[in-house]
BALODREN-721053 format. One record per residue (C-alpha): residue in three letters; chain; x, y, z. Coordinates in Angstrom, 1 decimal. Example, Ala and Ser with C-alpha at 12.3 -4.5 7.8 and 13.67 -1.06 7.14 Angstrom:
2
rest->ALA | kette->A | x->12.3 | y->-4.5 | z->7.8
rest->SER | kette->A | x->13.7 | y->-1.1 | z->7.1
! end
This chain:
397
rest->ALA | kette->A | x->0.0 | y->0.0 | z->0.0
rest->THR | kette->A | x->1.0 | y->3.6 | z->-0.3
rest->VAL | kette->A | x->-0.3 | y->6.3 | z->2.0
rest->ASP | kette->A | x->0.2 | y->9.8 | z->0.6
rest->GLY | kette->A | x->3.3 | y->8.5 | z->-1.1
rest->ASP | kette->A | x->4.7 | y->6.6 | z->1.9
rest->VAL | kette->A | x->5.2 | y->3.0 | z->1.1
rest->ILE | kette->A | x->4.0 | y->0.0 | z->3.2
rest->SER | kette->A | x->5.7 | y->-3.0 | z->1.8
rest->ASN | kette->A | x->4.9 | y->-6.7 | z->2.0
rest->ALA | kette->A | x->8.0 | y->-7.0 | z->4.2
rest->ASP | kette->A | x->6.4 | y->-4.5 | z->6.6
rest->VAL | kette->A | x->3.2 | y->-6.5 | z->6.7
rest->ALA | kette->A | x->5.1 | y->-9.8 | z->7.1
rest->SER | kette->A | x->7.2 | y->-8.4 | z->10.0
rest->ARG | kette->A | x->4.1 | y->-7.1 | z->11.9
rest->THR | kette->A | x->2.4 | y->-10.4 | z->11.2
rest->ARG | kette->A | x->5.3 | y->-12.4 | z->12.6
rest->PHE | kette->A | x->5.4 | y->-10.1 | z->15.6
rest->PHE | kette->A | x->1.7 | y->-10.8 | z->16.2
rest->ALA | kette->A | x->2.3 | y->-14.5 | z->16.0
rest->LEU | kette->A | x->5.2 | y->-14.4 | z->18.4
rest->SER | kette->A | x->3.4 | y->-12.2 | z->20.9
rest->THR | kette->A | x->0.3 | y->-14.4 | z->21.0
rest->GLY | kette->A | x->1.7 | y->-17.8 | z->20.4
rest->THR | kette->A | x->0.0 | y->-18.2 | z->17.0
rest->ALA | kette->A | x->1.4 | y->-20.9 | z->14.7
rest->LEU | kette->A | x->2.4 | y->-18.9 | z->11.6
rest->THR | kette->A | x->1.1 | y->-21.1 | z->8.8
rest->PRO | kette->A | x->0.6 | y->-19.8 | z->5.3
rest->ASP | kette->A | x->-3.2 | y->-19.9 | z->5.9
rest->VAL | kette->A | x->-2.8 | y->-17.8 | z->9.0
rest->MET | kette->A | x->-0.5 | y->-15.4 | z->7.2
rest->ASN | kette->A | x->-3.2 | y->-14.9 | z->4.4
rest->ARG | kette->A | x->-6.0 | y->-14.4 | z->6.9
rest->LEU | kette->A | x->-4.0 | y->-11.8 | z->8.9
rest->HIS | kette->A | x->-2.6 | y->-9.9 | z->5.9
rest->PRO | kette->A | x->-5.5 | y->-7.6 | z->5.1
rest->GLN | kette->A | x->-6.2 | y->-6.5 | z->8.7
rest->ILE | kette->A | x->-2.5 | y->-6.0 | z->9.5
rest->THR | kette->A | x->-2.1 | y->-3.9 | z->6.3
rest->ARG | kette->A | x->-5.0 | y->-1.7 | z->7.4
rest->GLN | kette->A | x->-3.5 | y->-1.3 | z->10.9
rest->LEU | kette->A | x->-0.2 | y->-0.2 | z->9.4
rest->ILE | kette->A | x->-2.1 | y->2.3 | z->7.1
rest->ASP | kette->A | x->-3.8 | y->3.8 | z->10.2
rest->GLU | kette->A | x->-0.5 | y->4.0 | z->12.0
rest->ARG | kette->A | x->1.2 | y->5.6 | z->9.0
rest->LEU | kette->A | x->-1.6 | y->8.3 | z->8.9
rest->ARG | kette->A | x->-1.1 | y->9.0 | z->12.6
rest->LEU | kette->A | x->2.6 | y->9.2 | z->12.2
rest->GLN | kette->A | x->2.3 | y->11.6 | z->9.3
rest->GLU | kette->A | x->0.0 | y->13.8 | z->11.5
rest->ILE | kette->A | x->2.5 | y->13.6 | z->14.4
rest->GLN | kette->A | x->5.3 | y->14.7 | z->12.1
rest->ARG | kette->A | x->3.2 | y->17.5 | z->10.5
rest->ARG | kette->A | x->2.7 | y->18.9 | z->14.0
rest->ARG | kette->A | x->6.4 | y->18.4 | z->14.8
rest->ILE | kette->A | x->5.7 | y->16.4 | z->17.9
rest->VAL | kette->A | x->8.7 | y->14.6 | z->19.3
rest->VAL | kette->A | x->8.4 | y->11.5 | z->21.4
rest->SER | kette->A | x->11.5 | y->11.0 | z->23.6
rest->ASP | kette->A | x->13.3 | y->7.7 | z->24.1
rest->LYS | kette->A | x->12.5 | y->8.1 | z->27.8
rest->GLN | kette->A | x->8.8 | y->8.2 | z->27.2
rest->ILE | kette->A | x->9.0 | y->5.0 | z->25.2
rest->ALA | kette->A | x->11.2 | y->3.3 | z->27.8
rest->ASP | kette->A | x->8.7 | y->4.4 | z->30.5
rest->ALA | kette->A | x->5.8 | y->2.9 | z->28.5
rest->ILE | kette->A | x->7.6 | y->-0.4 | z->28.0
rest->HIS | kette->A | x->8.3 | y->-0.4 | z->31.7
rest->GLU | kette->A | x->4.6 | y->0.0 | z->32.5
rest->ILE | kette->A | x->3.7 | y->-2.9 | z->30.2
rest->GLU | kette->A | x->6.2 | y->-5.0 | z->32.1
rest->GLN | kette->A | x->4.8 | y->-3.9 | z->35.5
rest->ARG | kette->A | x->1.2 | y->-4.6 | z->34.5
rest->ASN | kette->A | x->2.3 | y->-8.1 | z->33.5
rest->ASN | kette->A | x->4.4 | y->-8.7 | z->36.6
rest->MET | kette->A | x->7.6 | y->-8.8 | z->34.5
rest->ALA | kette->A | x->11.0 | y->-7.8 | z->35.8
rest->PRO | kette->A | x->12.6 | y->-4.8 | z->33.9
rest->GLY | kette->A | x->14.0 | y->-6.0 | z->30.6
rest->THR | kette->A | x->12.0 | y->-9.2 | z->30.5
rest->LEU | kette->A | x->9.9 | y->-8.1 | z->27.4
rest->ARG | kette->A | x->13.0 | y->-7.3 | z->25.4
rest->LYS | kette->A | x->14.6 | y->-10.6 | z->26.3
rest->ARG | kette->A | x->11.4 | y->-12.6 | z->25.5
rest->LEU | kette->A | x->11.0 | y->-11.0 | z->22.1
rest->ILE | kette->A | x->14.7 | y->-11.6 | z->21.2
rest->ALA | kette->A | x->14.4 | y->-15.2 | z->22.4
rest->ASP | kette->A | x->11.4 | y->-15.7 | z->20.2
rest->GLY | kette->A | x->13.3 | y->-14.3 | z->17.2
rest->ALA | kette->A | x->11.8 | y->-10.8 | z->17.1
rest->GLY | kette->A | x->13.4 | y->-7.5 | z->17.8
rest->MET | kette->A | x->12.0 | y->-4.6 | z->19.8
rest->ARG | kette->A | x->11.8 | y->-2.2 | z->16.8
rest->THR | kette->A | x->8.2 | y->-3.1 | z->15.9
rest->LEU | kette->A | x->7.0 | y->-2.6 | z->19.5
rest->ILE | kette->A | x->9.0 | y->0.7 | z->19.9
rest->ASP | kette->A | x->7.6 | y->2.0 | z->16.6
rest->GLN | kette->A | x->4.0 | y->1.2 | z->17.8
rest->ILE | kette->A | x->4.5 | y->2.9 | z->21.2
rest->ARG | kette->A | x->6.1 | y->6.0 | z->19.5
rest->VAL | kette->A | x->3.0 | y->6.4 | z->17.4
rest->GLN | kette->A | x->0.6 | y->5.8 | z->20.3
rest->LEU | kette->A | x->2.3 | y->8.4 | z->22.5
rest->GLY | kette->A | x->2.6 | y->10.9 | z->19.7
rest->TRP | kette->A | x->-1.1 | y->10.4 | z->18.8
rest->THR | kette->A | x->-2.1 | y->11.1 | z->22.4
rest->GLN | kette->A | x->-0.3 | y->14.5 | z->22.1
rest->VAL | kette->A | x->-2.0 | y->15.2 | z->18.8
rest->LEU | kette->A | x->-5.4 | y->14.6 | z->20.4
rest->ARG | kette->A | x->-4.6 | y->16.8 | z->23.4
rest->GLN | kette->A | x->-3.6 | y->19.6 | z->21.0
rest->GLN | kette->A | x->-6.8 | y->19.1 | z->19.1
rest->LEU | kette->A | x->-8.9 | y->19.1 | z->22.2
rest->GLY | kette->A | x->-7.3 | y->22.3 | z->23.5
rest->GLU | kette->A | x->-9.5 | y->23.9 | z->26.1
rest->ARG | kette->A | x->-11.9 | y->21.0 | z->25.9
rest->THR | kette->A | x->-9.4 | y->19.0 | z->28.1
rest->GLN | kette->A | x->-10.2 | y->21.5 | z->30.9
rest->ILE | kette->A | x->-12.8 | y->19.6 | z->33.0
rest->THR | kette->A | x->-14.8 | y->22.0 | z->35.2
rest->ASP | kette->A | x->-16.0 | y->21.5 | z->38.7
rest->GLN | kette->A | x->-19.5 | y->21.5 | z->37.4
rest->ASP | kette->A | x->-18.6 | y->18.6 | z->35.0
rest->ILE | kette->A | x->-17.2 | y->16.6 | z->37.9
rest->ASP | kette->A | x->-20.1 | y->17.4 | z->40.2
rest->ASP | kette->A | x->-22.6 | y->16.3 | z->37.5
rest->ARG | kette->A | x->-20.9 | y->13.0 | z->37.0
rest->MET | kette->A | x->-20.5 | y->12.3 | z->40.7
rest->ARG | kette->A | x->-24.2 | y->13.1 | z->41.2
rest->THR | kette->A | x->-25.2 | y->10.7 | z->38.5
rest->GLN | kette->A | x->-23.0 | y->8.0 | z->40.1
rest->GLN | kette->A | x->-24.6 | y->8.5 | z->43.5
rest->GLN | kette->A | x->-28.0 | y->8.0 | z->41.9
rest->GLN | kette->A | x->-26.8 | y->4.7 | z->40.6
rest->GLN | kette->A | x->-25.8 | y->3.4 | z->44.1
rest->GLY | kette->A | x->-26.3 | y->-0.4 | z->44.4
rest->LYS | kette->A | x->-26.5 | y->-1.0 | z->40.6
rest->PRO | kette->A | x->-23.9 | y->-3.1 | z->38.8
rest->GLU | kette->A | x->-20.7 | y->-1.8 | z->37.3
rest->TYR | kette->A | x->-18.0 | y->-3.7 | z->35.4
rest->HIS | kette->A | x->-14.2 | y->-3.6 | z->35.2
rest->LEU | kette->A | x->-13.5 | y->-4.1 | z->31.5
rest->PHE | kette->A | x->-10.5 | y->-4.6 | z->29.3
rest->GLU | kette->A | x->-10.8 | y->-4.0 | z->25.6
rest->ILE | kette->A | x->-9.1 | y->-4.5 | z->22.2
rest->PHE | kette->A | x->-10.7 | y->-2.3 | z->19.5
rest->ILE | kette->A | x->-10.4 | y->-3.4 | z->15.9
rest->PRO | kette->A | x->-11.7 | y->-0.6 | z->13.6
rest->VAL | kette->A | x->-13.7 | y->-1.1 | z->10.4
rest->ASP | kette->A | x->-13.1 | y->1.9 | z->8.1
rest->ASP | kette->A | x->-15.2 | y->0.4 | z->5.3
rest->PRO | kette->A | x->-18.2 | y->-2.0 | z->5.6
rest->SER | kette->A | x->-16.6 | y->-4.2 | z->2.9
rest->HIS | kette->A | x->-13.7 | y->-4.9 | z->5.4
rest->ALA | kette->A | x->-16.0 | y->-6.0 | z->8.2
rest->VAL | kette->A | x->-15.6 | y->-9.8 | z->7.5
rest->GLU | kette->A | x->-11.8 | y->-9.5 | z->7.5
rest->ALA | kette->A | x->-11.8 | y->-7.5 | z->10.7
rest->GLU | kette->A | x->-14.0 | y->-10.0 | z->12.4
rest->ARG | kette->A | x->-11.8 | y->-12.9 | z->11.2
rest->PHE | kette->A | x->-8.8 | y->-11.1 | z->12.7
rest->ALA | kette->A | x->-10.7 | y->-10.6 | z->16.0
rest->ASN | kette->A | x->-11.4 | y->-14.3 | z->16.2
rest->ILE | kette->A | x->-7.8 | y->-15.2 | z->15.6
rest->VAL | kette->A | x->-6.8 | y->-12.9 | z->18.5
rest->ILE | kette->A | x->-9.6 | y->-14.3 | z->20.7
rest->THR | kette->A | x->-8.4 | y->-17.9 | z->20.1
rest->GLN | kette->A | x->-4.9 | y->-16.9 | z->21.3
rest->LEU | kette->A | x->-6.2 | y->-15.0 | z->24.3
rest->ARG | kette->A | x->-8.3 | y->-17.9 | z->25.5
rest->ALA | kette->A | x->-5.2 | y->-20.1 | z->25.0
rest->GLY | kette->A | x->-3.3 | y->-18.0 | z->27.5
rest->ALA | kette->A | x->-1.8 | y->-15.0 | z->25.6
rest->SER | kette->A | x->-1.6 | y->-11.9 | z->27.7
rest->PHE | kette->A | x->-4.6 | y->-9.6 | z->27.1
rest->GLN | kette->A | x->-2.6 | y->-6.5 | z->28.2
rest->VAL | kette->A | x->0.4 | y->-7.2 | z->26.0
rest->THR | kette->A | x->-1.9 | y->-8.0 | z->23.0
rest->ALA | kette->A | x->-3.9 | y->-4.9 | z->23.6
rest->ALA | kette->A | x->-0.8 | y->-2.7 | z->23.8
rest->GLN | kette->A | x->0.3 | y->-4.0 | z->20.5
rest->PHE | kette->A | x->-2.8 | y->-4.3 | z->18.4
rest->SER | kette->A | x->-5.7 | y->-2.4 | z->19.9
rest->GLN | kette->A | x->-6.6 | y->0.8 | z->18.0
rest->SER | kette->A | x->-8.3 | y->2.4 | z->21.1
rest->GLN | kette->A | x->-6.6 | y->5.0 | z->23.3
rest->THR | kette->A | x->-6.7 | y->2.4 | z->26.1
rest->ALA | kette->A | x->-4.0 | y->0.5 | z->24.3
rest->LEU | kette->A | x->-1.3 | y->2.4 | z->26.3
rest->GLN | kette->A | x->-3.0 | y->1.0 | z->29.5
rest->GLY | kette->A | x->-3.0 | y->-2.6 | z->28.2
rest->GLY | kette->A | x->-6.7 | y->-2.2 | z->27.2
rest->ASP | kette->A | x->-7.8 | y->-1.3 | z->30.7
rest->VAL | kette->A | x->-11.1 | y->0.6 | z->30.5
rest->GLY | kette->A | x->-11.5 | y->0.7 | z->34.3
rest->TRP | kette->A | x->-14.8 | y->0.5 | z->36.2
rest->VAL | kette->A | x->-17.7 | y->1.6 | z->34.1
rest->GLN | kette->A | x->-21.4 | y->1.8 | z->34.8
rest->GLU | kette->A | x->-24.2 | y->0.4 | z->32.7
rest->ASN | kette->A | x->-25.2 | y->3.8 | z->31.3
rest->GLN | kette->A | x->-21.6 | y->4.3 | z->30.1
rest->ILE | kette->A | x->-21.3 | y->1.1 | z->28.1
rest->ASP | kette->A | x->-22.4 | y->0.4 | z->24.5
rest->GLN | kette->A | x->-25.6 | y->-1.7 | z->24.7
rest->GLU | kette->A | x->-24.1 | y->-4.6 | z->22.8
rest->VAL | kette->A | x->-21.1 | y->-4.6 | z->25.1
rest->LEU | kette->A | x->-23.4 | y->-4.4 | z->28.2
rest->ARG | kette->A | x->-25.4 | y->-7.3 | z->27.1
rest->VAL | kette->A | x->-22.2 | y->-9.4 | z->26.8
rest->ALA | kette->A | x->-20.8 | y->-8.1 | z->30.1
rest->GLN | kette->A | x->-24.0 | y->-9.0 | z->32.0
rest->GLN | kette->A | x->-23.7 | y->-12.6 | z->30.9
rest->MET | kette->A | x->-19.9 | y->-13.2 | z->31.1
rest->PRO | kette->A | x->-18.2 | y->-14.8 | z->34.1
rest->VAL | kette->A | x->-15.3 | y->-12.8 | z->35.6
rest->GLY | kette->A | x->-12.1 | y->-13.6 | z->33.7
rest->ALA | kette->A | x->-13.8 | y->-14.5 | z->30.4
rest->VAL | kette->A | x->-12.9 | y->-13.1 | z->27.0
rest->SER | kette->A | x->-15.9 | y->-12.3 | z->24.7
rest->ASN | kette->A | x->-16.5 | y->-13.1 | z->21.1
rest->PRO | kette->A | x->-16.2 | y->-10.1 | z->18.7
rest->VAL | kette->A | x->-18.8 | y->-7.5 | z->19.7
rest->LYS | kette->A | x->-20.0 | y->-5.2 | z->16.9
rest->VAL | kette->A | x->-19.8 | y->-1.6 | z->18.0
rest->PRO | kette->A | x->-19.9 | y->1.7 | z->16.0
rest->GLY | kette->A | x->-16.7 | y->1.9 | z->14.0
rest->GLY | kette->A | x->-15.6 | y->-1.7 | z->14.4
rest->PHE | kette->A | x->-15.3 | y->-4.7 | z->16.7
rest->LEU | kette->A | x->-14.5 | y->-4.9 | z->20.4
rest->ILE | kette->A | x->-12.9 | y->-7.9 | z->22.2
rest->VAL | kette->A | x->-13.9 | y->-7.5 | z->25.8
rest->ALA | kette->A | x->-12.5 | y->-9.2 | z->28.9
rest->LEU | kette->A | x->-14.4 | y->-8.9 | z->32.2
rest->ALA | kette->A | x->-12.0 | y->-8.4 | z->35.1
rest->GLY | kette->A | x->-14.6 | y->-7.7 | z->37.8
rest->ARG | kette->A | x->-18.2 | y->-7.0 | z->38.7
rest->ARG | kette->A | x->-19.5 | y->-5.1 | z->41.7
rest->GLU | kette->A | x->-22.2 | y->-2.9 | z->43.0
rest->ILE | kette->A | x->-21.7 | y->0.9 | z->42.6
rest->GLY | kette->A | x->-20.5 | y->2.4 | z->45.9
rest->ARG | kette->A | x->-20.0 | y->-1.0 | z->47.6
rest->ASP | kette->A | x->-16.6 | y->-2.7 | z->47.3
rest->PRO | kette->A | x->-14.8 | y->-3.0 | z->50.6
rest->ALA | kette->A | x->-11.1 | y->-4.1 | z->50.4
rest->THR | kette->A | x->-7.9 | y->-4.3 | z->52.4
rest->MET | kette->A | x->-5.1 | y->-2.6 | z->50.5
rest->VAL | kette->A | x->-1.6 | y->-3.6 | z->51.3
rest->SER | kette->A | x->1.6 | y->-1.7 | z->50.5
rest->LEU | kette->A | x->4.9 | y->-3.6 | z->50.6
rest->ARG | kette->A | x->8.5 | y->-3.6 | z->49.5
rest->GLN | kette->A | x->10.4 | y->-6.6 | z->48.2
rest->MET | kette->A | x->13.8 | y->-7.8 | z->47.2
rest->PHE | kette->A | x->14.3 | y->-10.7 | z->44.8
rest->LEU | kette->A | x->17.6 | y->-12.6 | z->44.4
rest->PRO | kette->A | x->17.6 | y->-14.8 | z->41.3
rest->PHE | kette->A | x->19.0 | y->-18.3 | z->40.9
rest->ALA | kette->A | x->21.6 | y->-18.9 | z->38.2
rest->THR | kette->A | x->19.7 | y->-22.1 | z->37.2
rest->PRO | kette->A | x->16.1 | y->-23.3 | z->37.9
rest->LEU | kette->A | x->15.7 | y->-24.9 | z->41.3
rest->ILE | kette->A | x->15.4 | y->-28.7 | z->41.7
rest->ALA | kette->A | x->13.7 | y->-29.0 | z->45.1
rest->ASP | kette->A | x->15.6 | y->-32.1 | z->46.3
rest->ALA | kette->A | x->18.9 | y->-31.1 | z->44.8
rest->PRO | kette->A | x->19.7 | y->-27.4 | z->45.3
rest->THR | kette->A | x->23.0 | y->-26.1 | z->43.9
rest->GLU | kette->A | x->25.6 | y->-24.5 | z->46.0
rest->GLN | kette->A | x->24.7 | y->-21.1 | z->44.5
rest->GLN | kette->A | x->21.1 | y->-21.6 | z->45.5
rest->ARG | kette->A | x->22.1 | y->-22.5 | z->49.1
rest->GLN | kette->A | x->24.2 | y->-19.3 | z->49.2
rest->ILE | kette->A | x->21.3 | y->-17.2 | z->47.9
rest->LEU | kette->A | x->19.1 | y->-18.6 | z->50.7
rest->GLU | kette->A | x->21.6 | y->-17.8 | z->53.4
rest->LYS | kette->A | x->22.1 | y->-14.4 | z->51.9
rest->ALA | kette->A | x->18.4 | y->-13.7 | z->51.9
rest->ARG | kette->A | x->18.1 | y->-14.8 | z->55.6
rest->SER | kette->A | x->21.1 | y->-12.6 | z->56.6
rest->ILE | kette->A | x->19.8 | y->-9.5 | z->54.8
rest->GLY | kette->A | x->16.2 | y->-9.9 | z->56.0
rest->ALA | kette->A | x->17.3 | y->-10.1 | z->59.6
rest->GLY | kette->A | x->18.7 | y->-6.6 | z->59.5
rest->ILE | kette->A | x->15.8 | y->-4.9 | z->57.8
rest->HIS | kette->A | x->13.1 | y->-3.3 | z->59.9
rest->SER | kette->A | x->11.5 | y->-0.7 | z->57.6
rest->CYS | kette->A | x->10.4 | y->-0.2 | z->54.1
rest->ASP | kette->A | x->13.1 | y->2.4 | z->53.4
rest->ALA | kette->A | x->15.7 | y->-0.1 | z->54.5
rest->MET | kette->A | x->14.2 | y->-2.7 | z->52.2
rest->GLU | kette->A | x->14.5 | y->-0.3 | z->49.3
rest->GLU | kette->A | x->18.1 | y->0.4 | z->50.0
rest->ALA | kette->A | x->18.9 | y->-3.3 | z->50.3
rest->ALA | kette->A | x->17.1 | y->-4.1 | z->47.1
rest->LYS | kette->A | x->19.1 | y->-1.5 | z->45.3
rest->ALA | kette->A | x->22.4 | y->-2.6 | z->46.8
rest->ASN | kette->A | x->21.8 | y->-6.2 | z->45.9
rest->ASN | kette->A | x->20.5 | y->-5.6 | z->42.3
rest->SER | kette->A | x->17.1 | y->-7.0 | z->42.9
rest->THR | kette->A | x->15.6 | y->-8.1 | z->39.6
rest->ARG | kette->A | x->12.0 | y->-7.3 | z->40.4
rest->PRO | kette->A | x->10.3 | y->-4.0 | z->41.1
rest->THR | kette->A | x->11.0 | y->-3.1 | z->44.8
rest->ASN | kette->A | x->7.5 | y->-1.5 | z->45.0
rest->PRO | kette->A | x->4.9 | y->-3.5 | z->43.2
rest->GLY | kette->A | x->2.2 | y->-0.9 | z->44.0
rest->ASP | kette->A | x->-0.8 | y->-1.2 | z->46.3
rest->LEU | kette->A | x->-2.2 | y->-4.7 | z->46.3
rest->ARG | kette->A | x->-5.7 | y->-5.9 | z->47.1
rest->LEU | kette->A | x->-5.3 | y->-8.5 | z->49.9
rest->GLU | kette->A | x->-8.4 | y->-10.5 | z->49.1
rest->ARG | kette->A | x->-7.2 | y->-11.2 | z->45.6
rest->MET | kette->A | x->-3.6 | y->-12.3 | z->46.5
rest->THR | kette->A | x->-2.6 | y->-15.9 | z->45.7
rest->PRO | kette->A | x->-1.7 | y->-18.4 | z->46.9
rest->PRO | kette->A | x->-3.7 | y->-18.3 | z->50.2
rest->ALA | kette->A | x->-0.5 | y->-18.8 | z->52.2
rest->PHE | kette->A | x->1.0 | y->-15.6 | z->50.7
rest->ARG | kette->A | x->-2.3 | y->-13.8 | z->51.4
rest->GLN | kette->A | x->-2.2 | y->-14.9 | z->55.0
rest->LEU | kette->A | x->1.5 | y->-13.8 | z->55.3
rest->LEU | kette->A | x->0.6 | y->-10.3 | z->54.1
rest->ALA | kette->A | x->-2.4 | y->-10.1 | z->56.5
rest->THR | kette->A | x->-0.4 | y->-11.0 | z->59.6
rest->LEU | kette->A | x->3.3 | y->-9.9 | z->59.1
rest->PRO | kette->A | x->4.3 | y->-7.1 | z->61.5
rest->PHE | kette->A | x->5.3 | y->-3.9 | z->59.9
rest->ASP | kette->A | x->8.8 | y->-3.9 | z->61.4
rest->ARG | kette->A | x->9.7 | y->-7.5 | z->60.3
rest->THR | kette->A | x->10.6 | y->-9.1 | z->57.0
rest->SER | kette->A | x->9.1 | y->-12.4 | z->55.9
rest->GLN | kette->A | x->11.1 | y->-15.6 | z->55.8
rest->PRO | kette->A | x->12.7 | y->-16.2 | z->52.4
rest->ILE | kette->A | x->10.0 | y->-17.1 | z->49.8
rest->VAL | kette->A | x->11.5 | y->-19.7 | z->47.5
rest->SER | kette->A | x->10.4 | y->-20.1 | z->43.9
rest->ASN | kette->A | x->11.9 | y->-22.0 | z->40.9
rest->ASP | kette->A | x->13.9 | y->-19.0 | z->39.7
rest->GLY | kette->A | x->14.9 | y->-17.3 | z->42.9
rest->ILE | kette->A | x->14.2 | y->-16.1 | z->46.5
rest->ALA | kette->A | x->12.2 | y->-13.1 | z->47.6
rest->ILE | kette->A | x->11.8 | y->-11.4 | z->51.0
rest->VAL | kette->A | x->9.1 | y->-8.8 | z->51.7
rest->ILE | kette->A | x->8.1 | y->-6.3 | z->54.3
rest->VAL | kette->A | x->4.6 | y->-4.8 | z->54.7
rest->CYS | kette->A | x->4.4 | y->-1.0 | z->54.9
rest->SER | kette->A | x->0.7 | y->-0.5 | z->55.5
rest->ARG | kette->A | x->-2.7 | y->-2.2 | z->55.5
rest->GLU | kette->A | x->-5.7 | y->0.0 | z->54.9
rest->GLN | kette->A | x->-9.4 | y->-0.6 | z->54.8
rest->LYS | kette->A | x->-10.8 | y->1.1 | z->51.7
rest->ASP | kette->A | x->-14.0 | y->1.2 | z->49.7
rest->MET | kette->A | x->-12.7 | y->0.7 | z->46.2
rest->ALA | kette->A | x->-16.0 | y->1.8 | z->44.6
rest->THR | kette->A | x->-15.6 | y->5.3 | z->45.9
rest->LEU | kette->A | x->-14.2 | y->7.6 | z->43.1
rest->SER | kette->A | x->-12.3 | y->10.8 | z->43.9
rest->LYS | kette->A | x->-12.7 | y->14.0 | z->41.9
rest->ASP | kette->A | x->-9.4 | y->13.2 | z->40.2
rest->ASP | kette->A | x->-10.8 | y->9.7 | z->39.2
rest->VAL | kette->A | x->-13.8 | y->11.4 | z->37.7
rest->ARG | kette->A | x->-11.7 | y->14.0 | z->35.9
rest->GLY | kette->A | x->-9.6 | y->11.2 | z->34.4
rest->GLN | kette->A | x->-12.8 | y->9.4 | z->33.2
rest->LEU | kette->A | x->-14.2 | y->12.5 | z->31.5
rest->ILE | kette->A | x->-10.9 | y->13.3 | z->29.7
rest->SER | kette->A | x->-10.5 | y->9.7 | z->28.5
rest->GLU | kette->A | x->-14.0 | y->9.7 | z->27.1
rest->ARG | kette->A | x->-13.4 | y->12.9 | z->25.2
rest->VAL | kette->A | x->-10.0 | y->11.8 | z->23.9
rest->GLU | kette->A | x->-11.4 | y->8.4 | z->22.7
rest->LEU | kette->A | x->-14.3 | y->10.1 | z->20.8
rest->LEU | kette->A | x->-12.0 | y->12.6 | z->19.2
rest->SER | kette->A | x->-9.4 | y->9.9 | z->18.2
rest->ARG | kette->A | x->-12.0 | y->8.0 | z->16.1
rest->GLN | kette->A | x->-13.2 | y->11.3 | z->14.5
rest->VAL | kette->A | x->-9.7 | y->12.5 | z->13.6
rest->GLN | kette->A | x->-8.7 | y->9.1 | z->12.3
rest->ARG | kette->A | x->-11.7 | y->9.1 | z->10.0
rest->ASP | kette->A | x->-10.9 | y->12.6 | z->8.8
rest->LEU | kette->A | x->-7.3 | y->11.6 | z->8.0
rest->ARG | kette->A | x->-8.4 | y->8.6 | z->6.0
rest->ARG | kette->A | x->-10.9 | y->10.6 | z->4.1
rest->ARG | kette->A | x->-8.3 | y->13.3 | z->3.1
rest->ALA | kette->A | x->-5.5 | y->10.9 | z->2.3
rest->HIS | kette->A | x->-4.6 | y->9.2 | z->-0.9
rest->ILE | kette->A | x->-4.4 | y->5.5 | z->-0.1
rest->ASP | kette->A | x->-3.6 | y->2.8 | z->-2.7
rest->GLU | kette->A | x->-3.9 | y->-0.8 | z->-1.5
rest->ARG | kette->A | x->-2.4 | y->-3.0 | z->-4.1
rest->GLY | kette->A | x->-2.8 | y->-6.5 | z->-2.6
rest->ALA | kette->A | x->-0.2 | y->-9.1 | z->-1.6
rest->GLY | kette->A | x->1.6 | y->-9.2 | z->-4.9
rest->GLY | kette->A | x->1.5 | y->-5.5 | z->-5.9
rest->VAL | kette->A | x->4.0 | y->-3.8 | z->-3.7
! end
C-alpha cells in the first residue's frame, strides 16, 4: 500500500504479522498469514496516517517516554525490567516493531490533546454532575472491563476485521496476555494502558457490550462485539455494586535474588544455598520499608521493589495472602522460595478502603478519557478521508 506517497511493503506486513504470532503464540502457517494480511495492512495504514500527522505537527516522542511505556507494560504483567526485550529476542523478534508502535501511540495522544485544546479542561460542574449521576446509581452493577478495539473503516472490510478478531480471541483464550496484546494491536486509546477501561457503569457502556458483560463470568474473553466503528474484544476483570466494594489494600516492599539455574527441590545447587543464606542474613537486618528499598538497590534486585498497592483479598496463593495479612510492619518475611529465585518482603501498610468510591481526580480522568477516545476516532476518519491510499494487494508492492 501507499499512504500519501509513503510505502508500506509486503515486508512491513510480514514483519508485523510475525510479531503478532510471536506475541500471542499463534502458529504462523501460510493460511494464518493470508488471513492476517488484510487487517495487518490496514492497521499499518492507520499507524502511518497517525505518524504523518505527528510529524506534521512536529511532535517529538522521547526515548525516555518510550522506555517508561515499556516499563509500564512489564509492570502490568508482573515482569522484571528488561523481560519483554529478552522474551522478544528469544522468540526471534526485535524490539523495533513494538517501539515504533509505542512511539505512534504516545505521539497520537499528544495530537489529540492539542486538538482538544481547552476542551481538556474539566470544570468542577462537569465533575459534580458526573458524581451526582454516580450517586444516583448506588447499588446498581458496574463492570471492570479490558478491551481491544479493531476498527472497520469500510463496511466491505468487516468480514476480515471479524476474522482477525477471532484469531486474536483464540490466542487470548489459550493464555496469551490480554494486556500485551492490547498494547500492540488495539486501536483504542486504552492500548497504552493494556486495554484497561477501568470500572464503568451500565449507562456508560455500549448496549451490545453491556449485554455481553452481563452474561460473562469474571475472567472470560468475549466473542467479537460489533460496535460503532468496528469490533471490540472484551475481557471482564470484575463485577461489583456501585459504591460497595470494601477491600484491604496492602503496600509492601520486596527484594528478589535470582538463581543462576532453575531450582530442583531435592537437589539445590551451592549457589542456591548461598542465595538462601544471603536472603536470611539481609532480612534479619531490615526493619523498615526504606531499609528494604536500600537493600534491594544494593543487591541488584531483579523485580520491582515497590509492586504498588495490592488488594489483599485477591492475592494468591492463600498462604501468601495470610502472610501479608499478619506480618508485623517492622519485620521481614522468611525467604520465599520459587523455581527462579528467592524473595523477602516487608509490609508497609494495611488500609481498609471502599474501592468503589471515586475521587474527583478519578472522575476527571474518566471524563478526559471519554473525550479523547471520541476525538481519536473522529480524527482518524478525517485523516483517512483526506489521504490518498492505494492498496495493491499481496503481490502488488
